[in-house]
N, C-alpha and C positions, 0 to 999 in steps of 0.2 A: 654770458657763458654760464651754463648750468654747473652747479656744484654738487658734491656728494650729498649734502643735506637735502637737496632738491629731489634726488632720485632714490635715496636709500630706503630700505625696508626698516621701519622703526620697531616693529614687533619681532624681536630677534629670538630665534630658537637656538639655544646653546646645548652643548653636551659636556658631560664631565669626562675627565681623562680615564675614569674607571668604567665608563659605559662599555658594554660588550660590542663587538663588531656586528653581531647579529641585531642587537637593539638599534644600533646606528642605522643599519640598512633599512629596517622597518620604519624608523623615524623619518629618514629622507624620503622614502616612498609615500608614507602617509601624509606628509606635509608638502609633497611635491617641491622639494628644495634640492639643490645640488651640493650643498655643503653647510657647515655650521661652525661657529667659533667654539673652541674647546676651553673650558674654564677649570681652574683648580678648586680645591676645597674651600678656599676663601672667596671664590667667585671672580678671581683675576683671570683675564683672557691670556692663555699661554700658547695658543696655536690655532690652526684651522684644519678641519678634516673635510674631505670632499668625496664625491663618487669616485673620482680618479684614484684616491687612496684605497678604496674598497676593491676596485678593479685591479689595482697593482698586485693585490694579494694572490691573484689567480694567474699571474704571468709566469713565463718560463724563467728559470734562474739564468742570469747573465754571468757567464764566466769571464773574468778579466782577461784581456788579450795580453799574451806574454810570449817571449821568445827566449831561447837558450843560447848562451854564449859560454863555451867551454862547459863548466859544471854549474853555472849560475843561471838563474831565471831573471829576466828583466821584464817588469810589468809596464805596459804602456798606459795604464791608468791606475789610480790609487787602489790598492787592495781593500782599503776601508770602504770603498763604494759597495763592494760585494757584501761586506759585513752589514752595512746599513740596509741593503736590499733584502737580505735574509731576515734581518730583524723585523722589517715591515711586513714581509710575506708571512712570517710566523706569528705576527701579532694577533692577540685575541681581544685586546682592549683598545679604545680610541687613543689612549696615550701612546700605544705602541706604533700606531700608523699615521698619526697626525703630522702635519708640516710645522716644523719649528726651525728657526726662531720666528716669532710672530711678525708678519708684515701687515701693517694697518695703514689707514689714511685718516685724515681729519675731516671734519664737516665742511671745511672751506676748499678742499681739494677739487680742482675743476675736472670736468668730464674728459677733456683731452688727456690729462695726466692719469686719470683712472684707467682709461682705455690703454694707454701706453704701458702702465704698470702691469695690467692684466695680460697683455700680449707678450711683453718681454719676459716677465717672470713666470708665465704660464699659470697665473692665478685665476681661480674660478670664483672665489669668495673672498671679499675683503672686509674685515671688520672696520667700522668707523668709530674712532676713539676721540673723546673730548676730555682733556684733563685726566687721562688714565681710566676713564669710564667708557664702557661700551654703550654707544648711543644708537647704533644701527649697523646694517650690513648691506653690502652691495654685491650682488651676484651677476653672472653673465646675463641673466634674464632682465635685470634692471637696465643694463646698458642697451640691450636689444629692444626692450619696450620703449626706451627713450628715442631710439632711432626710428622705430615704427611710428611713433607719434609725431615725428618731425620736429622735435624740440631743439 
C-alpha cells in the first residue's frame, strides 16, 4: 500500500500569515498549485490556505436561519458561524482566511486514509509532518496522479 511519503510533493511552497490575499492568488496561479501550508514568523505550520478560501471571499453572505417565538428569536445554527464567515470574507491577509486548526498527516499515512481524510474533511491540501517539521504536502492532484498511474 502506498504511503504519504511515496506520493507527496517534497518541495513545498509555504505562505506567511501576513501574506496578502492578492499575493496568495498570484502565487497559486504562478506555481499551478491549489493550496499551501501557512507558517508563522518562526516557520511553524499553523494552517492551510486553498483556492476554496479565496473563492469563499466572493460568496454571498449566509444569514443564519431563525424563527421568532413571542418576542424571542431562536437560531437554528450557531450565530458564531456567521461571524466566522464575515471574518473570512473580509480578510485581506492569509491569516484571516486560512483553515485552522491544522490538520496534517505523517509520512507513513496510507493512501486509503489520505483519500478518506480529504473526502470527509473536504481537505484539498494536507501538510505531511514528521516530528513537528514540514516534510511535504499532498494535494488533490497527487492523489489523482497516483490513480492515473495505476499505482
